[in-house]
RODO-786865 format. One record per residue (C-alpha): residue number from 1; residue in three letters; chain; x negated, y negated, z. Coordinates in pm, whole numbers, padded with zeros to 5 digits, m for minus. Example, Ala and Ser with C-alpha at 12.3 -4.5 7.8 and 13.67 -1.06 7.14 Angstrom:
% residues 2
{1 ALA A {m01230 00450 00780}}
{2 SER A {m01367 00106 00714}}
% end
This chain:
% residues 229
{1 MET A {m07373 m09069 10374}}
{2 LYS A {m07559 m08760 10257}}
{3 THR A {m07837 m08778 10005}}
{4 THR A {m07661 m08540 09769}}
{5 THR A {m07360 m08771 09757}}
{6 GLN A {m07579 m09074 09687}}
{7 GLU A {m07764 m08894 09409}}
{8 SER A {m07433 m08802 09246}}
{9 PHE A {m07324 m09166 09268}}
{10 LEU A {m07647 m09286 09107}}
{11 ALA A {m07616 m09043 08819}}
{12 GLY A {m07258 m09153 08751}}
{13 GLN A {m07025 m09045 08476}}
{14 GLY A {m07192 m09014 08136}}
{15 MET A {m07538 m09063 08284}}
{16 ALA A {m07645 m08734 08438}}
{17 ARG A {m07979 m08733 08614}}
{18 ARG A {m08125 m08475 08377}}
{19 SER A {m08012 m08683 08079}}
{20 PHE A {m08188 m08993 08207}}
{21 LEU A {m08508 m08799 08277}}
{22 ARG A {m08498 m08653 07926}}
{23 PHE A {m08465 m09002 07774}}
{24 ALA A {m08744 m09135 07997}}
{25 GLY A {m08973 m08851 07898}}
{26 ALA A {m08908 m08905 07530}}
{27 SER A {m08980 m09276 07557}}
{28 ALA A {m09299 m09204 07747}}
{29 VAL A {m09430 m08986 07466}}
{30 ALA A {m09327 m09238 07201}}
{31 ALA A {m09478 m09536 07378}}
{32 GLY A {m09791 m09361 07503}}
{33 LEU A {m09804 m09604 07791}}
{34 MET A {m10120 m09587 07999}}
{35 THR A {m10108 m09787 08321}}
{36 SER A {m10422 m09997 08338}}
{37 ILE A {m10577 m10105 08664}}
{38 SER A {m10882 m10330 08685}}
{39 SER A {m11052 m10492 08982}}
{40 CYS A {m11007 m10867 09012}}
{41 LYS A {m11039 m11154 09258}}
{42 LYS A {m10796 m11427 09342}}
{43 ASN A {m10919 m11782 09366}}
{44 ASP A {m10936 m11752 09743}}
{45 GLY A {m11184 m11465 09710}}
{46 THR A {m10946 m11191 09826}}
{47 ASP A {m10985 m10865 09637}}
{48 PHE A {m10682 m10705 09476}}
{49 GLN A {m10609 m10475 09185}}
{50 PRO A {m10358 m10596 08925}}
{51 VAL A {m10141 m10322 08778}}
{52 ASP A {m10026 m10390 08422}}
{53 ILE A {m09685 m10220 08396}}
{54 GLY A {m09699 m10221 08015}}
{55 SER A {m09425 m10327 07777}}
{56 GLY A {m09087 m10222 07648}}
{57 ASP A {m08838 m10009 07837}}
{58 LEU A {m09105 m09832 08041}}
{59 ALA A {m09226 m10168 08169}}
{60 VAL A {m08872 m10250 08282}}
{61 LEU A {m08847 m09914 08461}}
{62 ASN A {m09183 m09969 08633}}
{63 TYR A {m09073 m10321 08726}}
{64 ALA A {m08763 m10179 08893}}
{65 TYR A {m08971 m09903 09053}}
{66 ALA A {m09203 m10162 09210}}
{67 LEU A {m08912 m10355 09360}}
{68 GLU A {m08749 m10038 09490}}
{69 GLN A {m09079 m09933 09652}}
{70 LEU A {m09089 m10263 09836}}
{71 GLU A {m08728 m10247 09954}}
{72 ALA A {m08754 m09882 10061}}
{73 ALA A {m09068 m09955 10263}}
{74 PHE A {m08904 m10253 10431}}
{75 TYR A {m08589 m10072 10542}}
{76 THR A {m08790 m09767 10649}}
{77 GLN A {m08983 m09990 10886}}
{78 VAL A {m08664 m10158 11007}}
{79 ILE A {m08517 m09823 11107}}
{80 SER A {m08843 m09689 11248}}
{81 ASN A {m08888 m10004 11459}}
{82 PRO A {m08537 m10146 11515}}
{83 TYR A {m08507 m10504 11630}}
{84 ASN A {m08413 m10593 11985}}
{85 GLY A {m08044 m10557 12058}}
{86 ILE A {m07956 m10374 11739}}
{87 SER A {m07603 m10232 11762}}
{88 ALA A {m07504 m09880 11666}}
{89 ASP A {m07303 m10016 11374}}
{90 GLU A {m07591 m10227 11244}}
{91 ARG A {m07833 m09936 11274}}
{92 ALA A {m07593 m09713 11079}}
{93 LEU A {m07545 m09973 10804}}
{94 LEU A {m07915 m10046 10767}}
{95 THR A {m07989 m09674 10764}}
{96 GLU A {m07751 m09631 10470}}
{97 ILE A {m07923 m09913 10285}}
{98 ARG A {m08260 m09749 10355}}
{99 ASP A {m08130 m09419 10216}}
{100 HIS A {m08005 m09589 09899}}
{101 GLU A {m08337 m09763 09841}}
{102 VAL A {m08537 m09444 09897}}
{103 ILE A {m08319 m09261 09644}}
{104 HIS A {m08363 m09545 09393}}
{105 ARG A {m08741 m09536 09445}}
{106 GLU A {m08770 m09160 09406}}
{107 PHE A {m08539 m09162 09105}}
{108 PHE A {m08761 m09404 08913}}
{109 LYS A {m09076 m09224 09026}}
{110 LYS A {m08953 m08890 08891}}
{111 ALA A {m08816 m09043 08572}}
{112 LEU A {m09143 m09220 08493}}
{113 GLY A {m09364 m08924 08577}}
{114 SER A {m09726 m08985 08477}}
{115 ASN A {m09627 m09330 08345}}
{116 ALA A {m09534 m09455 08692}}
{117 ILE A {m09742 m09729 08848}}
{118 PRO A {m09933 m09635 09166}}
{119 GLU A {m09765 m09630 09503}}
{120 LEU A {m09778 m09983 09640}}
{121 THR A {m09886 m10087 09987}}
{122 PRO A {m09655 m10338 10155}}
{123 ASN A {m09773 m10625 10370}}
{124 PHE A {m09492 m10725 10605}}
{125 SER A {m09714 m10911 10850}}
{126 ALA A {m09503 m11227 10807}}
{127 ILE A {m09192 m11048 10935}}
{128 ASN A {m09116 m11015 11306}}
{129 PHE A {m08948 m10674 11314}}
{130 SER A {m08842 m10717 11676}}
{131 ASP A {m08626 m11022 11597}}
{132 ARG A {m08281 m10971 11444}}
{133 ALA A {m08263 m11304 11264}}
{134 ASN A {m08608 m11258 11115}}
{135 VAL A {m08538 m10905 10994}}
{136 LEU A {m08198 m10986 10846}}
{137 GLY A {m08340 m11302 10689}}
{138 ALA A {m08607 m11092 10519}}
{139 ALA A {m08344 m10838 10412}}
{140 LYS A {m08143 m11122 10255}}
{141 THR A {m08452 m11233 10065}}
{142 PHE A {m08522 m10884 09932}}
{143 GLU A {m08161 m10812 09835}}
{144 ASP A {m08098 m11148 09666}}
{145 LEU A {m08429 m11114 09482}}
{146 GLY A {m08346 m10762 09370}}
{147 VAL A {m08010 m10860 09224}}
{148 ALA A {m08159 m11163 09047}}
{149 ALA A {m08442 m10948 08913}}
{150 TYR A {m08218 m10681 08761}}
{151 ASN A {m07994 m10945 08606}}
{152 GLY A {m08292 m11132 08468}}
{153 VAL A {m08443 m10835 08290}}
{154 GLY A {m08129 m10663 08163}}
{155 TYR A {m08137 m10824 07819}}
{156 MET A {m08483 m10676 07757}}
{157 ILE A {m08363 m10316 07788}}
{158 GLN A {m08338 m10142 07452}}
{159 THR A {m08214 m09796 07551}}
{160 VAL A {m07843 m09793 07630}}
{161 ASP A {m07881 m09527 07899}}
{162 TYR A {m08134 m09741 08083}}
{163 LEU A {m07900 m10038 08066}}
{164 VAL A {m07619 m09828 08215}}
{165 LEU A {m07850 m09714 08494}}
{166 ALA A {m07962 m10069 08570}}
{167 GLY A {m07601 m10183 08584}}
{168 LYS A {m07514 m09912 08835}}
{169 ILE A {m07813 m09988 09058}}
{170 VAL A {m07773 m10366 09054}}
{171 SER A {m07412 m10312 09162}}
{172 VAL A {m07538 m10126 09469}}
{173 GLU A {m07797 m10395 09538}}
{174 ALA A {m07526 m10661 09521}}
{175 ARG A {m07322 m10468 09779}}
{176 HIS A {m07630 m10462 10002}}
{177 ALA A {m07677 m10837 09957}}
{178 ALA A {m07315 m10907 10053}}
{179 LEU A {m07341 m10685 10360}}
{180 ILE A {m07659 m10853 10484}}
{181 ARG A {m07504 m11196 10437}}
{182 ASN A {m07201 m11082 10633}}
{183 LEU A {m07425 m10967 10921}}
{184 LEU A {m07585 m11311 10916}}
{185 GLY A {m07245 m11482 10917}}
{186 LEU A {m07308 m11637 10575}}
{187 ASN A {m07089 m11680 10269}}
{188 PHE A {m07129 m11365 10062}}
{189 ALA A {m07134 m11567 09738}}
{190 ASP A {m07259 m11921 09784}}
{191 SER A {m07426 m12165 09546}}
{192 THR A {m07773 m12031 09623}}
{193 ILE A {m07695 m11713 09430}}
{194 LEU A {m07400 m11809 09210}}
{195 ASP A {m07347 m12070 08943}}
{196 MET A {m07035 m12222 09094}}
{197 ASN A {m06924 m12360 08756}}
{198 THR A {m06923 m12024 08581}}
{199 GLY A {m06885 m11787 08874}}
{200 LEU A {m07182 m11589 08742}}
{201 GLU A {m07474 m11455 08944}}
{202 LYS A {m07798 m11646 08898}}
{203 SER A {m08082 m11445 08751}}
{204 GLN A {m08460 m11470 08774}}
{205 THR A {m08717 m11375 08513}}
{206 PRO A {m09005 m11137 08587}}
{207 ALA A {m09234 m11442 08588}}
{208 GLN A {m09028 m11582 08877}}
{209 VAL A {m08980 m11254 09064}}
{210 ILE A {m09324 m11096 09052}}
{211 PRO A {m09510 m11366 09251}}
{212 GLN A {m09245 m11338 09523}}
{213 ALA A {m09277 m10960 09533}}
{214 ASN A {m09657 m10971 09525}}
{215 ALA A {m09653 m11191 09836}}
{216 PHE A {m09539 m10880 10026}}
{217 LEU A {m09799 m10647 09876}}
{218 GLN A {m10164 m10577 09943}}
{219 GLY A {m10417 m10387 09734}}
{220 PHE A {m10230 m10328 09411}}
{221 LYS A {m10041 m10628 09274}}
{222 ILE A {m09797 m10626 08984}}
{223 SER A {m09888 m10779 08649}}
{224 ALA A {m09638 m10779 08363}}
{225 PRO A {m09759 m10967 08054}}
{226 GLY A {m09533 m10738 07850}}
{227 LEU A {m09235 m10890 08033}}
{228 GLY A {m09368 m11244 08014}}
{229 ALA A {m09518 m11244 08364}}
% end
């Protein structure tokens, strides 16, 4: 799939890329958000820098941007260092996912402009990139977390255009999640991600998601008091 096709898909009907960027720019001026970074120490003595993503719609966009950075970095490494025995079909599918995540990341980065949080540094030392089960297991974690994160923050979005965008992206992330589960031979919609009584996807709040995401980051870590995390 070509990048131009993916970008057109992301923009979607009624939500042209230039329109979204215009709305984002207007909100940035209105909110006057300044990303604050201050040195800190964890209890174990390890240095890190918490990044406060602010509040309101821009905080939600930065929250999504952080998650997309993490996913894009993961799949980029998967394709750069494919696991042992990877098939041509699996490589092609994972390459498409990588391309989607990179487009998502760059989309948020451009939309946020000077209000974007810094580029994050991933720490994937716990993942064995040479082992198929380990890589696909990590991919499942990232995709399920991404879907739960978008669903859990949707109600906080005030700008309709942002809500439309989030709905389009979470739909793509859900397709990724189903594909990864299929590669693992798992049920695409089991009780770990769905409420089996309602048939609805389970969601996670920023307070639940951010510690999980931060576990895969070094240097800058995400802080979101404006989103209750």
